[in-house]
N, C-alpha and C positions, 0 to 999 in steps of 0.2 A: 501498142500495135492495134491498128484498126483495120478491119476487113469488111467487105461488102457481102451480104448474104440475103438473098431474096429481096434485093432492092433496098435493104435496110442496113444501116451501120450497126455493127455489133462490137461492143467494147469488150476487149479480152482482158481487161484489167483484173477481172475476177479470177482468171486463170493464174495471173502473176501473184495475186494475193494468196492463193492456195499453195503455190510453189514456195513462197516465203514462209508460210506456216509450217510446211513440211521440213524446210531447212532448219527452222528454229527448233523443232522438236528433236531433230537429230544432232543438234549442237549441244555440247555439255552445258550443264546448268550454270557453270560459273562464267559463261560468256554470253553477253547480250550485245546486239549491234549498237555500237556507240558508247558502251560502258564496259568497264573492267571491274569485275566483282572479286578479283583476287584480294585476299587479305594482305595488307602490307607486311613486309618482313619485319619481324620484331628485332629491335636493336637493344642490345644490353648496355646499360649505362653503369659505370662504376660509381658507387656511392662514396662520397667523401667520408673519410674516417673522422669521427668526432674528435674535437680537440680535447686536450687534457683538461681536467677539472682545475681551473685556476681560482678555486674558492677554498675557504677554510671555515670550520665551525667554531664560533666563539660565543659562549654563553647561549648555546642553542640556536644561533642565527648564522646562516650562511653569508660570509663576507667575502667580497672579491679581493684578491691580492693586489689589485691595482688601486684600490681605494686608500684613503688616508690611514684607516685602521689597519688594513692589510699591509701597507708599506711600513707602518710602525712595527708591526709584528715581525716582518722580515728583517728589519734593522736590529731588533732585540734578539732575534734568533741568531743573527750574525754575531752579536755580542756574546751570546751563549756559546757559540763556536769558538770565540776568542777567549773564553774563560773569564769574561767580565760579568756575565749574568749567569746565575745558576738556573737549573731546570725549575726549581721551586719558585724563583722570582718571576720567571716568564709565565708560569701557569697561574700564579696568584695575581699578576697584573692583568691578564686577559681572561681570567676565569676559565681556564682550560681544564677539562676533566681528564682523568686517566685514559679513557677511551679516545677522546679527541687528541690527546697528546700522542698516542700510538698512531693514530691516523696521520698526524702531522709528520712524524718521523718517517712514515712510509710513503709520503706523497712525493712523487718525482718533480712535480711543478714547484713545490715549496723548496725542495732540495736545490734545484737549479737556481731559483731566485736567491736563496741564501748564499750560494757559492758566488754568484755575480755581485751581490752586495758586499760580501767579505772581500772580494778582490778589489772592489772600488774603494772600500775603507782602508785597505792595505796600501793602495797606490797613492791616495791623497793624505796619508798619515793620520787619518782619524783613529784607526785602531791603536797605533803606537801612542798617540797623544792621550787617549782615554786610559790606556794601560798605565802610562806614566803617572797620570793624575790619580789613578787608584792606588798605585804604590806610594805616591807622595802623601796620601792620607795617613800613612804609618809614621811619617817623619815627626810630627809633633809629639807623639807618644815616646819615640826614641829620644828626642831632644829633651822632653820633660824628665825622662829617666836620668839623663846625664846631669841636668840642672839640679835635681833633687839628691843626687848621689853625693853624700858627704865625703866619700873617699876619692872622688874624681879630682883630677887636676883643676885648680881654680880657673886656669885659662880656658880649659874646655867648658867649664860651667858658664863662664862669661860668654863664650862664643855660642853656646847653646841658647842662652838668653837672648842674644842679638838675633839669632836666626828665628827664634819664636816670635820676637817682637816684629821682625820684618814680615813674617808670614801672617801675623795677626793684622797688620796694617797694610797689606798688599793692595787692598781695594781703595785706600784713601787717595783722594785727589787734592792737589794743592791749587786752591782757587786763584792765588796770586800769579802762579806761573802759567796757568791755562786760561786765564780770563781774557775776554776779548778786549783789544786795545782800539782806541779811536785815533786815527791818523788823518790829518787834514793836509791836502796838497793844493797849492795855488800856483798856477803857471801864468806868468805875465809876459812871456815871450819864448823864443826858441833857444836863447842862450841859457847855459846852466845856471848862471847867477840870477836869472829871472824866475827860478823855481824855488818856492818856499814850502817847507814841510814842517808841520806842527804835530808833534806826538803828544796827544793829550793823556796817554796812559790808559790803564784799564778803566772801564766804566764803573761807576759807583754801584755797589750792590746793597740792597736793603739788609741791614744786620738782623732785623727781626722778621720772622715769617709773617706773611699777611694774615690778618684776622678775618676769618670767613664771615663773622657776624657783622663786622664793620665795613667790609668791602662792598662796593656798589656792584650790582649785577648789571 
């Protein structure tokens, strides 16, 4: 606003400035023209719960259950649950102290992992196969007792000897039956009589093992 006074122009902006200063002094401190000094509302965030401890102490070192050593421990603990491994065998194999063994038995993560591994071994017949193999280790002693029993039926002693021999040689392989054969086929046309097949039999094998000192590198 500009007005004329005594032939001169008088700027009344000074009055407006004073009015603004008065208004600002009567305004609460938290408000300033063009700015909002209010503190933002605090939002509460939920902290994620820490995951269960998926580690185990072996020989004083924290080992993850997802590592090769941890997976092997879970498998052996499953065998322990199946009565194939004793507590002493597991502790001796992994160097587990009594305090660490107590922590293992009380760990929920290990218990869940062992239950899952036990169910897997049960469904794919690993548990039954290993249990049968463990029981079969007693068979030679039983058959040996029958073989050495002078009062036993001779037929039973002979059958025991046959079973012992078959068990002792179960890993033997017959090279003649399983050897690779050389077969040559010649096709001279589309007719069946134009096809010639030559079976050369198994390839010749060296009877003597190679000598490392005489072999060329």
